[in-house]
Each structure stands twice: as structure tokens, then as C-alpha cells.
C-alpha positions in Angstrom: 16.0 3.7 35.8 15.0 6.0 38.6 11.2 6.5 38.6 10.4 3.4 36.7 9.5 0.7 39.0 8.2 -3.0 38.0 4.6 -1.5 37.8 5.4 1.5 35.5 7.9 -0.6 33.4 5.2 -3.2 32.7 2.6 -0.4 31.6 5.2 1.2 29.5 5.9 -2.1 27.8 2.1 -2.9 27.4 0.9 0.4 26.5 3.7 2.0 24.3 6.0 -0.8 23.5 8.9 0.7 25.6 11.3 -1.9 26.8 14.7 -0.2 26.7 16.4 3.1 26.9 16.5 2.9 23.0 12.7 2.5 22.8 12.3 5.6 25.1 14.3 7.9 22.9 12.7 6.4 19.8 9.4 7.6 21.5 9.4 11.0 19.8 7.2 13.9 20.9 4.5 14.7 18.4 4.8 18.3 18.9 6.6 21.0 20.9 4.9 24.0 22.8 6.5 27.3 23.4 5.7 27.7 27.0 6.4 31.5 26.6 3.4 31.9 24.1 0.1 32.1 25.8 -3.0 33.1 23.9 -6.0 34.7 25.4 -9.4 32.8 25.5 -11.1 35.8 23.6 -8.7 35.2 20.5 -10.0 31.8 19.9 -12.1 31.3 16.8 -13.7 28.5 15.0 -10.5 28.5 12.7 -8.3 27.8 16.0 -7.0 24.2 15.9 -4.5 23.9 18.9 -4.0 26.6 21.4 -2.2 27.3 24.7 -4.2 29.5 27.3 -4.0 30.3 31.0 -6.9 31.1 33.2 -8.4 30.6 36.6 -10.7 27.6 37.3 -14.1 28.6 38.1 -15.8 25.4 39.0 -15.7 21.8 38.1 -18.4 18.9 38.4 -19.0 15.3 37.6 -22.1 14.6 35.5 -23.8 11.3 34.8 -23.0 7.8 36.0 -21.0 5.0 34.7 -20.5 5.0 30.9 -22.3 8.0 30.6 -20.0 9.9 33.2 -18.1 13.1 32.3 -16.1 15.8 34.3 -16.7 19.4 33.2 -15.0 22.6 34.1 -14.6 26.1 33.3 -11.6 28.4 33.3 -11.6 32.1 32.7 -9.1 35.0 31.7 -9.7 38.6 31.4 -11.1 37.9 27.8 -13.5 35.2 28.3 -14.3 31.6 29.3 -13.4 28.2 28.1 -15.1 25.1 28.9 -13.4 21.9 29.5 -14.3 18.3 29.4 -12.8 14.8 30.3 -14.6 11.6 29.6 -11.8 9.4 30.6 -9.5 9.4 33.7 -11.8 11.2 35.7 -10.9 10.2 39.3 -7.2 11.3 38.5 -8.1 14.8 36.9 -10.5 15.4 39.6 -7.8 15.2 42.4 -5.8 17.9 40.6 -8.5 20.4 39.9 -8.7 23.2 42.6 -11.1 26.0 42.3 -9.5 29.4 42.2 -6.1 28.1 41.0 -4.5 29.3 37.8 -3.9 26.7 35.2 -1.9 26.6 31.9 -3.7 24.5 29.4 -2.9 23.2 25.9 -5.2 21.2 23.7 -7.5 21.1 20.6 -10.3 23.4 20.3 -13.9 22.8 19.3 -17.2 24.8 19.7 -20.2 23.5 21.4 -23.3 25.7 21.3 -21.2 28.6 20.0 -18.8 28.3 23.0 -15.0 27.2 22.7 -14.5 24.0 24.3 -11.4 21.9 25.0 -11.7 18.0 25.7 -8.9 16.3 27.6 -6.3 19.1 27.6 -2.8 18.9 29.1 -2.8 21.1 32.1 -0.4 22.2 34.9 -0.4 24.9 37.4 0.5 28.2 35.8 3.8 30.1 36.5 4.1 33.2 34.5 7.3 33.6 32.5 9.5 36.7 33.2 9.5 39.4 30.6 12.1 38.8 27.8 12.5 35.0 29.0 14.0 32.7 26.6 11.7 30.6 24.3 11.2 27.1 25.9 10.1 24.4 23.5 8.5 21.7 25.7 8.0 18.3 24.1 4.5 16.8 24.1 4.4 12.9 24.0 1.6 10.7 23.4 0.3 8.6 26.0 -2.7 6.5 26.9 -5.4 6.7 29.5 -4.2 3.8 31.4 -0.8 5.4 31.8 -2.4 8.7 32.6 -4.4 7.0 35.4 -1.0 5.8 36.9 0.7 9.2 36.7 2.3 8.6 33.3 1.1 11.6 31.4 2.9 13.5 28.8 4.8 15.6 31.3 6.0 12.5 33.3 7.3 11.0 30.1 8.9 14.2 29.3 10.7 14.0 32.8 11.8 10.4 32.1 13.2 11.3 28.7 15.1 14.2 30.1 16.5 12.0 32.9 17.5 9.5 30.5 19.4 12.1 28.3 21.2 13.4 31.6 22.5 9.9 32.3 23.5 9.2 28.7 26.9 10.5 27.3 27.4 11.1 23.5 29.2 7.8 23.1 26.2 6.0 24.2 24.3 6.8 21.0 26.6 5.4 18.5 27.2 6.9 15.3 25.8 4.6 12.4 26.4 6.7 9.3 29.7 7.2 7.6 31.4 10.5 8.3 31.6 11.5 4.6 27.8 11.2 4.4 27.4 13.5 7.4 29.6 16.1 5.9 28.2 15.7 2.5 24.6 16.3 3.5 25.3 18.6 6.5 23.7 16.2 8.9 23.8 16.4 12.8 25.8 13.8 14.6 23.2 11.0 15.8 23.5 11.6 19.6 22.9 15.4 19.0 20.1 14.9 16.6 18.4 12.6 19.2 18.7 15.2 21.9 17.5 17.9 19.8 14.5 15.8 18.4 13.2 15.8 22.2 14.8 19.0 23.7 15.6 21.5 21.0 17.1 24.9 21.8 15.2 26.5 19.1 13.0 25.4 16.2 15.7 25.5 13.4 17.8 22.8 15.5 14.6 20.8 15.8 14.1 20.7 11.8 17.8 19.9 11.4 17.5 17.0 13.8 14.3 15.5 12.3 15.9 15.9 9.0 18.9 13.9 10.1 16.9 11.1 11.8 14.5 10.7 8.7 17.3 10.3 6.4 18.8 7.6 8.8 15.6 5.6 8.8 15.2 5.7 4.9 18.9 5.0 4.2 19.1 2.1 6.8 15.9 0.6 5.2 17.4 1.1 1.6 20.8 -0.5 2.6 19.0 -3.5 4.5 16.8 -4.2 1.3 19.8 -3.8 -1.1 21.7 -6.3 0.9 19.0 -8.8 1.2 18.7 -8.6 -2.7 22.5 -9.1 -3.0 22.3 -12.0 -0.5 19.5 -13.7 -2.4 21.4 -13.5 -5.6 24.4 -15.2 -3.8 22.3 -17.9 -2.1 19.7 -18.8 -4.9 21.6 -20.2 -7.9 19.4 -20.2 -11.0 19.2 -21.9 -14.3 21.0 -20.3 -17.1 19.3 -19.4 -20.2 22.3 -19.3 -22.6 20.6 -18.3 -26.0 17.7 -16.9 -27.7 16.9 -19.6 -30.4 14.3 -20.6 -32.9 11.2 -20.5 -30.9 11.6 -17.0 -29.8 13.1 -15.8 -33.2 10.3 -17.6 -35.3 7.6 -16.1 -33.0 9.0 -12.6 -32.9 9.5 -12.4 -36.6 6.5 -14.4 -37.9 3.7 -14.4 -35.3 3.9 -11.5 -33.0 0.7 -9.5 -34.0 1.8 -5.9 -33.2 5.2 -4.0 -32.7 6.4 -4.0 -29.1 6.5 -0.7 -27.1 9.8 0.6 -26.1 8.8 -0.3 -22.4 8.1 -3.8 -23.3 11.5 -4.1 -25.1 13.2 -2.5 -22.1 11.6 -5.1 -19.8 12.4 -8.1 -22.0 16.0 -6.9 -22.0 16.2 -6.6 -18.1 14.6 -10.3 -18.0 17.0 -11.5 -20.7 20.1 -10.1 -18.7 18.8 -11.5 -15.4 18.2 -15.1 -16.8 21.6 -15.4 -18.2 23.6 -14.6 -15.0 23.3 -18.0 -13.1 21.2 -16.6 -10.1 17.5 -17.1 -9.7 15.7 -14.1 -11.1 13.0 -12.6 -8.8 11.5 -9.8 -10.8 8.4 -7.9 -10.1 6.7 -6.5 -13.3 4.3 -3.7 -12.7 2.4 -2.3 -15.5 -0.8 -0.3 -16.0 -4.0 -2.1 -17.2 -3.5 -3.0 -20.9 0.2 -2.1 -21.0 0.9 -5.7 -22.4 2.6 -7.6 -19.6 1.3 -10.9 -20.8 3.2 -10.8 -24.2 6.3 -10.0 -22.4 5.8 -13.1 -20.1 5.1 -15.2 -23.3 8.3 -14.0 -25.0 10.2 -14.8 -21.8 8.7 -18.3 -21.7 9.9 -18.7 -25.3 13.4 -18.0 -24.2 13.1 -20.6 -21.6 11.7 -23.1 -24.3 14.8 -22.4 -26.4 16.9 -23.5 -23.6 15.1 -26.6 -22.9 13.0 -25.4 -20.0 9.3 -25.7 -19.2 7.3 -22.6 -18.1 4.0 -22.1 -16.1 1.6 -19.1 -15.5 -0.5 -19.0 -12.2 -3.4 -16.9 -12.2 -5.8 -16.2 -9.2 -9.0 -17.1 -10.9 -10.4 -19.6 -13.4 -11.6 -16.9 -15.7 -8.3 -15.1 -15.8 -6.4 -18.5 -16.3 -8.8 -19.4 -19.2 -8.2 -15.9 -20.8 -4.5 -16.5 -20.5 -4.7 -19.9 -22.1 -7.0 -18.9 -24.9 -4.9 -15.7 -25.8 -1.5 -17.5 -25.7 -2.8 -20.7 -27.4 -4.1 -18.5 -30.5 -0.7 -16.8 -30.6 1.3 -20.1 -30.5 -0.6 -21.8 -33.3 1.9 -23.3 -35.9 4.9 -22.9 -33.6 5.3 -26.6 -32.5 4.8 -25.7 -28.9 2.4 -27.7 -26.6 0.3 -25.3 -24.1 -2.3 -26.8 -21.7 -4.8 -25.5 -19.2 -4.9 -27.0 -15.6 -7.6 -25.7 -13.2 -9.7 -27.2 -10.4 -12.5 -28.0 -12.9 -10.2 -29.9 -15.3 -11.8 -33.3 -16.0 -9.9 -36.3 -14.3 -8.9 -37.9 -17.9 -7.5 -34.6 -19.0 -5.7 -33.8 -15.9 -4.0 -37.3 -16.1 -2.7 -36.4 -19.6 -1.3 -33.0 -18.4 0.3 -34.4 -15.4 2.0 -37.1 -17.5 2.9 -34.5 -20.2 4.6 -32.3 -17.7 6.7 -35.1 -16.3 7.9 -36.3 -19.6 8.4 -32.8 -20.9 6.1 -33.1 -23.9 4.1 -30.0 -22.6 6.1 -26.9 -22.7 3.8 -24.4 -21.1 1.0 -24.9 -18.7 -1.5 -22.3 -17.5 -3.4 -22.7 -14.3 -4.7 -21.7 -10.9 -3.9 -22.8 -7.5 -4.3 -26.2 -8.9 -0.7 -25.8 -10.2 0.8 -26.1 -6.6 -0.6 -29.3 -5.8 1.9 -32.1 -4.9 0.7 -34.3 -7.8 1.8 -31.6 -10.3 5.5 -32.4 -11.1 7.7 -31.1 -13.9 10.6 -32.6 -15.7 12.3 -29.3 -16.0 10.6 -26.3 -14.9 12.7 -23.1 -15.5 10.3 -20.1 -15.7 7.5 -19.3 -13.6 5.0 -16.3 -14.1 2.6 -15.4 -11.3 0.0 -13.0 -12.3 -1.7 -10.6 -9.9 0.8 -11.7 -7.4 -0.9 -9.8 -4.4 -3.7 -12.5 -4.6 -1.4 -15.1 -3.7 0.5 -15.8 -0.2 4.1 -16.3 -0.1 3.8 -20.1 0.8 1.8 -20.5 -2.2 4.2 -18.8 -4.5 7.1 -20.7 -2.9 5.4 -24.0 -3.4 5.5 -23.5 -7.3 9.3 -23.0 -7.5 10.1 -25.8 -5.1 9.1 -28.2 -8.1 12.5 -27.9 -9.6 15.9 -28.9 -8.2 17.4 -25.4 -9.1 14.7 -22.9 -8.3 13.2 -21.5 -11.7 13.2 -17.8 -12.5 10.3 -16.0 -11.1 8.4 -13.2 -12.8 5.6 -11.7 -10.6 3.2 -9.3 -12.5 0.5 -6.9 -11.2 -1.7 -4.5 -12.9 -2.0 -2.6 -9.7 0.7 0.1 -10.2 2.6 0.9 -7.3 4.1 4.4 -6.6 7.9 4.5 -7.1 8.3 5.7 -3.5 6.4 2.6 -2.2 8.3 0.2 -4.4 11.6 1.4 -3.3 10.6 0.5 0.3 8.2 -2.3 0.2 9.7 -4.1 -2.7 13.2 -3.1 -2.5 14.7 -6.6 -2.1 13.2 -7.5 -5.5 14.4 -6.5 -8.9 11.5 -4.7 -10.3 10.5 -3.3 -13.8 8.0 -0.8 -14.8 5.9 -0.7 -17.9 4.7 2.9 -18.1 3.7 2.9 -21.8 0.4 1.8 -23.3 0.5 0.2 -27.0 -0.2 2.7 -29.8 -3.8 3.2 -31.0 -5.4 2.9 -27.5 -8.2 5.6 -27.4 -8.2 7.1 -23.8 -11.4 6.2 -21.9 -13.5 9.1 -21.0 -14.7 9.1 -17.2 -17.4 11.0 -15.8 -19.3 11.5 -12.5 -22.9 11.3 -12.4 -25.3 11.6 -9.5 -28.1 9.2 -9.0 -30.6 11.8 -10.1 -29.1 11.4 -13.6 -29.7 7.7 -13.7 -32.4 7.9 -16.5 -29.8 9.8 -18.8 -27.1 7.3 -18.0 -29.4 4.3 -19.0 -30.3 6.2 -22.4 -26.6 6.5 -23.1 -26.0 2.9 -22.4 -29.0 2.1 -24.8 -27.3 4.3 -27.5 -24.0 2.3 -27.3 -25.8 -0.9 -27.3 -27.6 0.2 -30.6 -24.1 0.6 -32.1 -23.3 -3.0 -31.4 -21.3 -2.5 -28.1 -21.7 -4.1 -24.5 -21.9 -2.7 -21.2 -20.9 -3.6 -17.5 -22.8 -2.7 -14.4 -20.8 -3.1 -11.3 -22.1 -3.2 -7.9 -20.0 -2.9 -4.6 -19.7 -5.7 -1.8 -20.8 -3.5 0.8 -21.9 -5.9 3.7 -20.2 -8.7 5.4 -23.1 -11.0 4.9 -22.9 -13.1 1.8 -26.9 -13.1 1.7 -27.0 -9.2 1.8 -24.4 -9.1 -0.8 -26.5 -11.3 -3.0 -29.6 -9.4 -2.3 -27.8 -6.0 -3.2 -26.8 -7.5 -6.6 -30.2 -9.0 -7.2 -31.8 -5.4 -6.5 -29.3 -4.2 -9.0 -30.1 -6.8 -11.5 -33.9 -6.1 -11.2 -33.2 -2.3 -11.6 -31.2 -2.8 -14.7 -33.8 -5.1 -16.2 -36.5 -2.4 -15.5 -34.6 -0.1 -17.9 -33.5 -3.0 -20.4 -36.6 -5.1 -20.8 -35.7 -8.8 -21.3 -37.6 -9.1 -24.7 -35.1 -6.6 -26.1 -31.9 -7.1 -24.3 -30.0 -10.1 -23.0 -28.5 -9.7 -19.5 -26.0 -11.9 -17.7 -24.9 -11.9 -14.0 -21.7 -12.8 -12.4 -20.7 -12.9 -8.7 -18.3 -14.8 -6.5 -20.8 -17.2 -5.0 -21.8 -18.7 -8.3 -20.9 -22.2 -9.2 -17.8 -22.3 -11.5 -19.6 -23.8 -14.6 -22.5 -21.3 -14.3 -20.0 -18.4 -13.9 -18.0 -19.6 -16.8 -21.3 -20.0 -19.0 -22.2 -16.4 -18.2 -18.7 -15.0 -18.9 -18.4 -16.8 -22.3 -21.9 -15.5 -23.3 -20.6 -12.0 -22.8 -17.3 -12.6 -24.2 -18.9 -14.1 -27.6 -21.3 -11.1 -27.6 -24.4 -13.3 -26.9 -25.6 -10.8 -24.3 -25.6 -7.2 -24.1 -25.1 -6.2 -20.4 -23.1 -8.0 -17.7 -24.3 -7.2 -14.1 -21.5 -8.1 -11.8 -19.7 -7.4 -8.5 -15.9 -6.7 -8.4 -15.3 -10.5 -9.4 -14.5 -9.0 -12.9 -12.0 -6.6 -11.6 -8.9 -8.4 -12.8 -8.0 -9.6 -16.3 -11.3 -10.1 -17.9 -10.8 -9.1 -21.6 -13.9 -8.1 -23.8 -12.8 -5.7 -26.5 -16.4 -5.1 -27.5 -17.5 -3.7 -24.2 -17.4 0.0 -24.3 -19.3 1.3 -21.2 -18.6 0.6 -17.5 -21.2 1.9 -15.0 -19.9 1.7 -11.5 -22.9 1.9 -9.0 -22.3 3.5 -5.7 -18.9 4.4 -6.9 -18.1 6.6 -3.7 -17.6 3.3 -1.9 -14.8 2.1 -3.9 -11.2 2.6 -3.4 -9.0 4.5 -6.1 -7.0 1.5 -7.2 -10.1 -0.7 -7.4 -11.9 2.1 -9.6 -8.9 2.1 -11.9 -8.9 -1.8 -12.1 -12.7 -1.8 -13.0 -12.4 0.9 -15.6 -9.6 -1.2 -17.3 -12.1 -3.8 -18.3 -13.3 -1.3 -21.1 -11.2 0.6 -23.6 -9.5 -2.7 -24.8 -10.8 -2.5 -28.3 -10.5 0.0 -31.1 -13.8 1.7 -30.2 -14.2 4.9 -27.9 -15.1 3.7 -24.3 -16.7 5.3 -21.3 -16.7 4.7 -17.7 -19.5 6.2 -15.7 -19.1 6.8 -11.8 -22.7 6.8 -10.4 -23.0 8.0 -6.8 -25.5 8.5 -4.3 -24.3 10.7 -1.5 -20.6 11.7 -1.4 -20.1 11.1 2.4 -16.7 12.5 2.7 -14.3 14.8 1.0 -12.0 12.1 0.3 -14.8 10.2 -1.6 -15.2 13.3 -3.8 -11.5 13.6 -4.2 -11.2 9.9 -5.4 -13.9 10.4 -8.1 -12.3 13.6 -9.3 -9.1 12.1 -9.7 -10.8 9.2 -11.7 -12.0 11.9 -14.1 -8.9 13.7 -14.5 -6.4 10.9 -15.4 -6.2 7.4 -16.9 -2.6 6.9 -15.9 -2.5 4.2 -13.2 0.8 5.4 -11.7 -0.6 8.9 -11.1 -3.6 7.4 -9.6 -1.6 5.0 -7.2 0.4 8.0 -6.1 -2.7 10.0 -5.3 -4.1 7.0 -3.6 -1.0 6.8 -1.4 -1.3 10.5 -0.6 -5.1 10.1 0.2 -4.8 7.0 2.4 -1.2 7.1 3.4 0.8 3.8 3.5 -1.4 2.5 6.2 -1.1 -1.1 6.7 0.7 -1.8 3.2 3.8 -3.3 4.9 1.4 -6.0 6.3 1.0 -7.2 3.0 4.8 -7.5 2.3 7.6 -7.0 4.8 7.1 -6.6 8.5 10.0 -4.1 8.8 10.3 -2.2 5.6 7.9 0.6 6.4 8.1 0.6 10.2 9.3 4.3 10.4 9.1 6.3 13.4 9.5 9.6 11.7 10.0 9.2 8.0 6.9 9.1 5.5 7.1 7.7 2.0 4.3 9.9 1.1 5.7 13.1 2.3 9.4 12.4 2.3 9.8 11.2 -1.4 13.0 13.5 -2.2 14.7 12.3 1.0 14.0 8.7 -0.1 15.6 9.2 -3.5 18.6 10.8 -1.9 18.9 7.8 0.6 18.3 5.4 -2.3 21.2 7.0 -4.5 23.5 7.1 -1.5 22.9 3.5 -0.8 23.7 2.6 -4.5 26.8 4.7 -4.3 28.2 3.1 -1.1 27.6 -0.6 -2.2 28.9 -0.1 -5.7 32.1 0.9 -4.2 32.0 -1.5 -1.0 29.6 -4.2 -1.1 30.7 -5.8 2.0 31.0 -2.6 3.7 34.7 -3.5 4.8 36.1 0.0 4.1 37.2 1.8 7.5 34.6 4.7 6.7 31.7 2.3 6.5 32.3 0.2 9.6 30.0 2.3 11.7 27.1 1.3 9.3 28.2 -2.5 9.1 28.5 -2.6 13.0 25.1 -1.1 13.5 23.4 -3.4 10.7 25.1 -6.4 12.5 23.7 -5.2 16.0 20.2 -5.0 14.6 20.2 -8.5 13.1 17.0 -10.4 14.2 15.3 -7.2 15.2 13.2 -6.8 12.0 11.6 -9.8 10.2 12.7 -9.5 6.6 10.6 -12.0 4.5 11.8 -13.2 1.1 9.1 -12.6 -1.6 8.7 -15.7 -3.9 
């Protein structure tokens, strides 16, 4: 391309990831400026964010040396003066600044010593527009200091993009959406949308272009994910659970301790349907803290046992594995089913017995930690795998489990970290997923309050009152330093502080943190479970799965340092019994607006799905795609936070098309099929397991 030699080409690749013409037109401007609108310097106020002004350069000078070097300048119009400053690219800017010349500037305004200032403005020589001239929306592109130093500023990138569009014909930007979708949603053609996203004639055209391109991104992502799911159903044959038999019916009718919620029944039906189809089920079960996911997993395992298959549950920690084992063992008494626990601390003799029992099918269910994926652990007939808190395990670890059977077992991955529907539709779109959005009846909502450090004495008095009623309390401390030593010291300081309010001759206090030896950790946890101690001082090691129904107070120290989902997980450790429970968010200084918002949200709602939605709005999707799929959220324009309605539209349209034409062979869908085939290999779609 004219104007891009080897040096510029190499810089564009390294700095902006632009290799091809497509990459260049996918490098969208982050805003447009109407060059006919020029404000006066005198009209700038502390509320002004971005502004375009014109003025004469009075002087410029370089101050300081090396790292402390900066270039300052002043421009003036009839109404006032504006200071300019550059900290980078100084030698390049110096060459283009000429005193006495009129410049047009655009940038973000700040105030320094009461005077308006603009750092690193876009600038060019000012050419006054003719009166009544047409509005001209000039695109402003992101660039880097390295590119600017080589003359590739926003204006140059704009020129290159303009040149590219003058070379391209409409047929070069191939349409990828079916014609009937364009008509149905009144969408611009792809070639027109691309051109208008960069060089719109007017604002409404730009809005239509962005709408079309966002829809395209979301729709293509949904189609890809749906096809991956369909392909997985074809490729991975699964064992067939033909019947619901005596194990399930006996337990359901005689041993189930409570009535199932409608949400539990719905999810159980979805699992039952999946496991009877002959392809491997791969289902994500997301449910809020205390929604009863474990009982759904157990009932599914009973269906597996009715069909002659073994099941296993893998949990991320020994504490959680122990808890699952104890809870399920108590429920399965008198059912004739054998369940065992296998963790890293299982004794050698017992371990041998378990390995033999799994191999000869005398053990029906096994609960364990990572120990389950070791090569020595082999099953006679593994048919159902439950992975709890799936985000704690890597893909390879989960895959190792289902390779332990000739035909891959059905997989149920569970998480108590609710995922907003918008995120689930994109990040987990290649999975079947179930949502449990209903808590068992009789749960008393947890009361959550914020208290400043200055109210610590009152908080401690309240905890004493709860302990006097026979309840127990948690005190949770954040891991705020990288150093293990400092973490330990922080926790010890907290432990000593708690002891100063709760003297040892009156109160029993246990401690729990990640660096404790397993046996000591287990001992302390069991003391708390058995109500042998009043208070548990811990780090976030107790975030997941710990179940102590008698604990009614959770005090979270330095609550402002925790994220929303973590605060919600921690709060879920109380409110598990029949008594009223409380979560107290103790904070020191609320350093940011976001921290205050997080704590307020926690006080307003106990609904994990609402909290997850707010969390997504506050933080944005960030690097969530890194935890799942490299391509699913790699959008240039669309946002799963701000474009929920458009995402729903894209999802519904995807279902409509694939229900009618799963192989995309109808003539109207060939554009879409050709585009998807041309993109193969450009996005790394992983398979969750």
C-alpha cells in the first residue's frame, strides 16, 4: 500500500497488530470531531472534558532533562490562554511548533493552578471554515508514542484508511449476513457500514453503521459457539442412561430430606434429557450460594448408578471434598450404595482399598480432590463426573478425568459464582448451561451492613451478643500483599486484635489460612464445625463450600479491598441454618467511588445474579475471556455490558437460523457459511471439559 514501506509496516504490526487491509479497517476511530465546531478558550470550565479550540502559539520551551524532560507551550485566542504540555515525543512536536502560527487543537482538558491545560493534544495548522460550510466528522484513531515519533499520528492513520477505502470497491468487503436479516433489522450493507464507521457523512449514518457492525460481531460469535456445541454433540458419543430405577426412586421417595425447588426439578429434567440422548453431556450448572446444587448432582449420580455406571465428584480443596463426602454419606445411609473419599492425605492402606474398589466396581461413588486425576486412579465403568467450582481447575485437569473411560462420561461442572446471562451467552455459549435462580424455602435473608473502623467496638459487642445466644462468628482478612510472610503477619495481627476483644479464658478462637499444614487446617475446621470454638479467624481460604449452619455472623475486615463476587461468596458462609444471620463489612478508607459502590450493592441485595451483573458493569468484561475462550469476547466494537439487548437479538436470530438450516446450506445462508469457513483457524476455540 502506498505510504506504508517496510519500516512503517513493521511498526503497525508491532504497535497496533495491523498486518492486512482488513486489520486496518477493523482499527476503528475512537471518536469523531466536527471540524466546523471550534470553542473559545474562555468557555472552558472544570466540567469541560474534551474540547476543540483554535489559537495562536505564543511560545514553547523544553524544561528539565532526561526522564524529567517536558515540552510546554501556550496558545491564545481573543478570550483567554490555554497551556499545552508534552511528556513524550518531544523532539517530534518541537519541530512542528512555530511561534505566531494559528493551530487547531483537540484534547482532554484538566486544570492546573486554576488554569486550563491540555496534555498531548492533537494539533494541526488552523484553516478557518467558510461560513455555512458542511459539517465534517473527522475520525480520531488511537496510536502510540512510537508511531507518532515515526509520523504515524492519528491524522496519518486517517489518511491511510481513507486511501484504502478509495482503493477498495464494494465487492471487496464481502457481505456475510443473509439478505433477509439485513431487511428484517434494517441493517446497512457491510461495505457501506465499514465506510460510514470511519468516514460518516453525518452522525445518524455513523450510528447506523456501528449498530450494524456490533450486531455482526455478536451474531457471528453466537453462530460460531452454537456450531461448536452442535459439533461436540456429533463428535463425542456419550453413554446412554436409559432408565430411572430403584436407587433414584428409593432415595427420592424415602430419603430426600426436603422438597426440591422448581429450579432444582427443572435442572434435573435437563440433565435427565441430556444423558438419554447418546452424546456426551457437557453442562454448566450455575447457582447462587445455597441454591442446592449438590443435591441435584447426587440425584444425577443415582440415575448413573441405576444404569450401572460409577460417578465421581472432584472438588478444589480437601475441606470442600470432606464436606461433600460427609453430607452425601449421611444422605446415602441404608441405600446400599458405597461412597468413598480420596484426597492427597488418604492413608496408603485405605488408598489401595479405594483403587481396588473403583476397578472392580464395588465402589459406586467417589469424592475427591486433584488426587482423582492421578494415573493410578482407574474406574471399571465411569459414567458421570461432577466438577465443583470448575473455575478452580484447568481444562487439562478436567479432561484428565473424563479420559478415564472408553466412552467419555457425562460432565456436570458446577459453580456458585453466578455468571450474568450476557456473559454466559458469550463465554460459555459452546456449553449447555443450567441456571438455579431459586433458593430453598425457609431461608432467612442475610442482613448486610457497612461499618467504619471507628465503629469496631460496637461491632465486637454485637458479635459477643450473638455468641451469647450460642452462635458462632467468622472474621475474614484479605490477602493484600504478595509476600506470604506479610500475609501471615497481617492475619496474626488480626488474630491478636480479635483476642483483645474476646479474651481466651472466655472464648475459643481458631485460625485458618492457606499455608497451614493440612492436618492442622482440618483440625481447626472440625473444631468450628463441631462448635468447639466460638470464632474462626481466617483468610479467604473459607470462601468456597464451607458449611457451618450454626455460624450467624461474618465480619469482613478491610472489605473495601475485596471484589464483589468474592464478598458475595464469603457472605454465603453464613445464613445456612434456621437462625437470622448477619454480614458486617468493616472498612477503613473507601479509597475509590467503585469501592463504595461495591459495598452499597452488597447491602442492597443478596441475589448473586444481580451482584454478578453489577460486578460486570463496574469492572467490564476485562480479561474474562482469558479464563475461558480466547476468541469469544474479542470484540472490536460490541460490549456485553452495554449491548445486552443486541446480544439477545443476535442469540435469538442464531437459534432461528440453525433450527431451520443447521448446515447453512440454504442459498440465503451461503454468505454466512462462506464467511465462517474463510475465518477457520483465525480464532482459537477451546473445548471446555
